[in-house]
N, CA, C and O atoms as CSV, one atom per row, in Angstrom:
chain,resi,resn,atom,element,x,y,z
A,1,UNK,N,N,-18.632,-66.053,28.165
A,1,UNK,CA,C,-18.173,-64.704,28.435
A,1,UNK,C,C,-18.743,-63.750,27.402
A,1,UNK,O,O,-18.982,-64.125,26.254
A,2,UNK,N,N,-18.952,-62.547,27.812
A,2,UNK,CA,C,-19.476,-61.512,26.933
A,2,UNK,C,C,-18.317,-60.773,26.267
A,2,UNK,O,O,-17.317,-60.459,26.912
A,3,UNK,N,N,-18.459,-60.504,24.995
A,3,UNK,CA,C,-17.415,-59.815,24.242
A,3,UNK,C,C,-17.143,-58.442,24.835
A,3,UNK,O,O,-15.990,-58.023,24.927
A,4,UNK,N,N,-18.194,-57.741,25.239
A,4,UNK,CA,C,-18.028,-56.395,25.789
A,4,UNK,C,C,-17.271,-56.423,27.114
A,4,UNK,O,O,-16.459,-55.538,27.384
A,5,UNK,N,N,-17.530,-57.418,27.928
A,5,UNK,CA,C,-16.840,-57.534,29.219
A,5,UNK,C,C,-15.357,-57.786,28.997
A,5,UNK,O,O,-14.512,-57.164,29.641
A,6,UNK,N,N,-15.043,-58.699,28.086
A,6,UNK,CA,C,-13.638,-58.999,27.805
A,6,UNK,C,C,-12.916,-57.777,27.251
A,6,UNK,O,O,-11.758,-57.534,27.589
A,7,UNK,N,N,-13.585,-57.016,26.414
A,7,UNK,CA,C,-12.969,-55.821,25.840
A,7,UNK,C,C,-12.750,-54.757,26.910
A,7,UNK,O,O,-11.730,-54.067,26.896
A,8,UNK,N,N,-13.699,-54.617,27.838
A,8,UNK,CA,C,-13.544,-53.648,28.926
A,8,UNK,C,C,-12.417,-54.050,29.867
A,8,UNK,O,O,-11.814,-53.196,30.517
A,9,UNK,N,N,-12.133,-55.341,29.943
A,9,UNK,CA,C,-11.029,-55.819,30.774
A,9,UNK,C,C,-9.677,-55.586,30.113
A,9,UNK,O,O,-8.635,-55.868,30.704
A,10,UNK,N,N,-9.695,-55.074,28.889
A,10,UNK,CA,C,-8.456,-54.730,28.212
A,10,UNK,C,C,-7.937,-55.775,27.247
A,10,UNK,O,O,-6.829,-55.639,26.726
A,11,UNK,N,N,-8.713,-56.811,27.001
A,11,UNK,CA,C,-8.257,-57.838,26.073
A,11,UNK,C,C,-8.384,-57.339,24.639
A,11,UNK,O,O,-9.297,-56.583,24.306
A,12,UNK,N,N,-7.460,-57.770,23.805
A,12,UNK,CA,C,-7.477,-57.354,22.405
A,12,UNK,C,C,-8.546,-58.113,21.631
A,12,UNK,O,O,-9.046,-59.147,22.073
A,13,UNK,N,N,-8.878,-57.577,20.474
A,13,UNK,CA,C,-9.877,-58.222,19.621
A,13,UNK,C,C,-9.392,-59.607,19.220
A,13,UNK,O,O,-10.172,-60.559,19.182
A,14,UNK,N,N,-8.107,-59.714,18.925
A,14,UNK,CA,C,-7.541,-61.006,18.525
A,14,UNK,C,C,-7.669,-62.038,19.645
A,14,UNK,O,O,-8.041,-63.185,19.398
A,15,UNK,N,N,-7.363,-61.630,20.869
A,15,UNK,CA,C,-7.444,-62.562,21.997
A,15,UNK,C,C,-8.889,-62.958,22.286
A,15,UNK,O,O,-9.166,-64.119,22.586
A,16,UNK,N,N,-9.807,-62.002,22.198
A,16,UNK,CA,C,-11.226,-62.301,22.416
A,16,UNK,C,C,-11.698,-63.314,21.384
A,16,UNK,O,O,-12.386,-64.277,21.723
A,17,UNK,N,N,-11.329,-63.099,20.122
A,17,UNK,CA,C,-11.737,-64.010,19.054
A,17,UNK,C,C,-11.186,-65.406,19.296
A,17,UNK,O,O,-11.897,-66.394,19.112
A,18,UNK,N,N,-9.942,-65.496,19.701
A,18,UNK,CA,C,-9.321,-66.803,19.952
A,18,UNK,C,C,-9.962,-67.492,21.148
A,18,UNK,O,O,-10.190,-68.701,21.121
A,19,UNK,N,N,-10.253,-66.731,22.195
A,19,UNK,CA,C,-10.868,-67.297,23.399
A,19,UNK,C,C,-12.256,-67.851,23.114
A,19,UNK,O,O,-12.608,-68.930,23.591
A,20,UNK,N,N,-13.043,-67.114,22.337
A,20,UNK,CA,C,-14.428,-67.501,22.081
A,20,UNK,C,C,-14.590,-68.383,20.849
A,20,UNK,O,O,-15.664,-68.941,20.624
A,21,UNK,N,N,-13.537,-68.513,20.054
A,21,UNK,CA,C,-13.612,-69.357,18.870
A,21,UNK,C,C,-14.413,-68.752,17.735
A,21,UNK,O,O,-15.087,-69.463,16.990
A,22,UNK,N,N,-14.338,-67.428,17.607
A,22,UNK,CA,C,-15.029,-66.736,16.516
A,22,UNK,C,C,-13.998,-65.907,15.753
A,22,UNK,O,O,-12.858,-65.762,16.196
A,23,UNK,N,N,-14.401,-65.366,14.612
A,23,UNK,CA,C,-13.472,-64.558,13.827
A,23,UNK,C,C,-13.336,-63.161,14.436
A,23,UNK,O,O,-14.193,-62.706,15.193
A,24,UNK,N,N,-12.248,-62.505,14.088
A,24,UNK,CA,C,-12.033,-61.142,14.579
A,24,UNK,C,C,-13.099,-60.199,14.054
A,24,UNK,O,O,-13.509,-59.269,14.748
A,25,UNK,N,N,-13.550,-60.437,12.822
A,25,UNK,CA,C,-14.607,-59.584,12.273
A,25,UNK,C,C,-15.897,-59.715,13.070
A,25,UNK,O,O,-16.616,-58.731,13.246
A,26,UNK,N,N,-16.198,-60.910,13.552
A,26,UNK,CA,C,-17.389,-61.107,14.381
A,26,UNK,C,C,-17.272,-60.302,15.668
A,26,UNK,O,O,-18.238,-59.673,16.098
A,27,UNK,N,N,-16.108,-60.318,16.276
A,27,UNK,CA,C,-15.889,-59.540,17.502
A,27,UNK,C,C,-16.073,-58.058,17.210
A,27,UNK,O,O,-16.698,-57.344,17.995
A,28,UNK,N,N,-15.540,-57.592,16.096
A,28,UNK,CA,C,-15.686,-56.175,15.737
A,28,UNK,C,C,-17.148,-55.786,15.547
A,28,UNK,O,O,-17.569,-54.714,15.981
A,29,UNK,N,N,-17.919,-56.655,14.902
A,29,UNK,CA,C,-19.341,-56.370,14.679
A,29,UNK,C,C,-20.057,-56.226,16.016
A,29,UNK,O,O,-20.846,-55.298,16.197
A,30,UNK,N,N,-19.792,-57.132,16.955
A,30,UNK,CA,C,-20.446,-57.062,18.261
A,30,UNK,C,C,-19.999,-55.829,19.039
A,30,UNK,O,O,-20.800,-55.240,19.764
A,31,UNK,N,N,-18.745,-55.430,18.906
A,31,UNK,CA,C,-18.279,-54.248,19.625
A,31,UNK,C,C,-18.860,-52.966,19.034
A,31,UNK,O,O,-19.111,-52.009,19.766
A,32,UNK,N,N,-19.075,-52.936,17.726
A,32,UNK,CA,C,-19.677,-51.755,17.093
A,32,UNK,C,C,-21.133,-51.590,17.491
A,32,UNK,O,O,-21.608,-50.465,17.649
A,33,UNK,N,N,-21.843,-52.686,17.654
A,33,UNK,CA,C,-23.273,-52.657,17.971
A,33,UNK,C,C,-23.477,-52.964,19.448
A,33,UNK,O,O,-23.926,-54.052,19.807
A,34,UNK,N,N,-23.151,-52.012,20.291
A,34,UNK,CA,C,-23.233,-52.246,21.733
A,34,UNK,C,C,-24.659,-52.458,22.217
A,34,UNK,O,O,-24.895,-53.254,23.127
A,35,UNK,N,N,-25.608,-51.754,21.619
A,35,UNK,CA,C,-26.971,-51.807,22.126
A,35,UNK,C,C,-27.796,-52.946,21.541
A,35,UNK,O,O,-28.835,-53.297,22.099
A,36,UNK,N,N,-27.354,-53.533,20.424
A,36,UNK,CA,C,-28.146,-54.614,19.827
A,36,UNK,C,C,-27.224,-55.628,19.166
A,36,UNK,O,O,-26.091,-55.318,18.796
A,37,UNK,N,N,-27.725,-56.825,19.028
A,37,UNK,CA,C,-26.967,-57.882,18.375
A,37,UNK,C,C,-27.128,-57.770,16.868
A,37,UNK,O,O,-28.160,-57.292,16.396
A,38,UNK,N,N,-26.138,-58.196,16.107
A,38,UNK,CA,C,-26.287,-58.143,14.654
A,38,UNK,C,C,-27.384,-59.083,14.178
A,38,UNK,O,O,-27.599,-60.152,14.749
A,39,UNK,N,N,-28.065,-58.669,13.134
A,39,UNK,CA,C,-29.166,-59.465,12.595
A,39,UNK,C,C,-28.732,-60.029,11.248
A,39,UNK,O,O,-28.343,-59.293,10.342
A,40,UNK,N,N,-28.808,-61.336,11.142
A,40,UNK,CA,C,-28.452,-62.003,9.903
A,40,UNK,C,C,-29.687,-62.681,9.343
A,40,UNK,O,O,-30.513,-63.180,10.107
A,41,UNK,N,N,-29.831,-62.709,8.024
A,41,UNK,CA,C,-30.996,-63.391,7.445
A,41,UNK,C,C,-30.914,-64.895,7.696
A,41,UNK,O,O,-29.831,-65.478,7.750
A,42,UNK,N,N,-32.079,-65.498,7.847
A,42,UNK,CA,C,-32.127,-66.934,8.100
A,42,UNK,C,C,-31.728,-67.684,6.835
A,42,UNK,O,O,-32.186,-67.366,5.737
A,43,UNK,N,N,-30.883,-68.666,7.005
A,43,UNK,CA,C,-30.435,-69.450,5.857
A,43,UNK,C,C,-31.504,-70.443,5.452
A,43,UNK,O,O,-32.150,-71.072,6.290
A,44,UNK,N,N,-31.672,-70.568,4.160
A,44,UNK,CA,C,-32.646,-71.522,3.651
A,44,UNK,C,C,-31.920,-72.807,3.269
A,44,UNK,O,O,-30.837,-72.781,2.684
A,45,UNK,N,N,-32.535,-73.918,3.612
A,45,UNK,CA,C,-31.919,-75.189,3.269
A,45,UNK,C,C,-32.233,-75.526,1.821
A,45,UNK,O,O,-33.248,-75.096,1.274
A,46,UNK,N,N,-31.361,-76.287,1.221
A,46,UNK,CA,C,-31.588,-76.715,-0.151
A,46,UNK,C,C,-31.469,-78.227,-0.202
A,46,UNK,O,O,-30.817,-78.825,0.653
A,47,UNK,N,N,-32.080,-78.843,-1.176
A,47,UNK,CA,C,-32.034,-80.304,-1.245
A,47,UNK,C,C,-30.625,-80.793,-1.562
A,47,UNK,O,O,-29.855,-80.125,-2.253
A,48,UNK,N,N,-30.314,-81.950,-1.052
A,48,UNK,CA,C,-29.019,-82.564,-1.303
A,48,UNK,C,C,-29.006,-83.191,-2.689
A,48,UNK,O,O,-30.045,-83.609,-3.199
A,49,UNK,N,N,-27.840,-83.255,-3.286
A,49,UNK,CA,C,-27.714,-83.923,-4.580
A,49,UNK,C,C,-27.926,-85.428,-4.444
A,49,UNK,O,O,-28.192,-86.116,-5.430
A,50,UNK,N,N,-27.807,-85.930,-3.225
A,50,UNK,CA,C,-27.987,-87.363,-2.998
A,50,UNK,C,C,-29.429,-87.743,-2.699
A,50,UNK,O,O,-29.741,-88.931,-2.626
A,51,UNK,N,N,-30.310,-86.780,-2.525
A,51,UNK,CA,C,-31.708,-87.077,-2.192
A,51,UNK,C,C,-32.351,-88.113,-3.110
A,51,UNK,O,O,-33.025,-89.010,-2.604
A,52,UNK,N,N,-32.183,-88.043,-4.417
A,52,UNK,CA,C,-32.835,-89.049,-5.271
A,52,UNK,C,C,-32.292,-90.464,-5.064
A,52,UNK,O,O,-32.934,-91.431,-5.473
A,53,UNK,N,N,-31.138,-90.599,-4.447
A,53,UNK,CA,C,-30.485,-91.901,-4.329
A,53,UNK,C,C,-30.536,-92.494,-2.921
A,53,UNK,O,O,-29.970,-93.563,-2.692
A,54,UNK,N,N,-31.201,-91.825,-1.971
A,54,UNK,CA,C,-31.221,-92.315,-0.594
A,54,UNK,C,C,-31.839,-93.703,-0.471
A,54,UNK,O,O,-31.378,-94.505,0.342
A,55,UNK,N,N,-32.853,-94.000,-1.244
A,55,UNK,CA,C,-33.449,-95.337,-1.180
A,55,UNK,C,C,-32.444,-96.399,-1.605
A,55,UNK,O,O,-32.416,-97.493,-1.041
A,56,UNK,N,N,-31.636,-96.086,-2.578
A,56,UNK,CA,C,-30.637,-97.027,-3.074
A,56,UNK,C,C,-29.485,-97.184,-2.091
A,56,UNK,O,O,-28.975,-98.285,-1.884
A,57,UNK,N,N,-29.083,-96.075,-1.492
A,57,UNK,CA,C,-27.950,-96.105,-0.573
A,57,UNK,C,C,-28.362,-96.762,0.721
A,57,UNK,O,O,-27.548,-96.888,1.635
């Protein structure tokens, strides 16, 4: 379901968040930016602390 459609149907931000399994702040961000989706920077992976021990494990 689209957040905008649910909001136009009269559902509250809290109910939309619960239905979709996202936070209320996420719903607010999508409702504020009707014409575009929010852009988040890509997360960079980092090495695990266990990497040196994988051969042993």
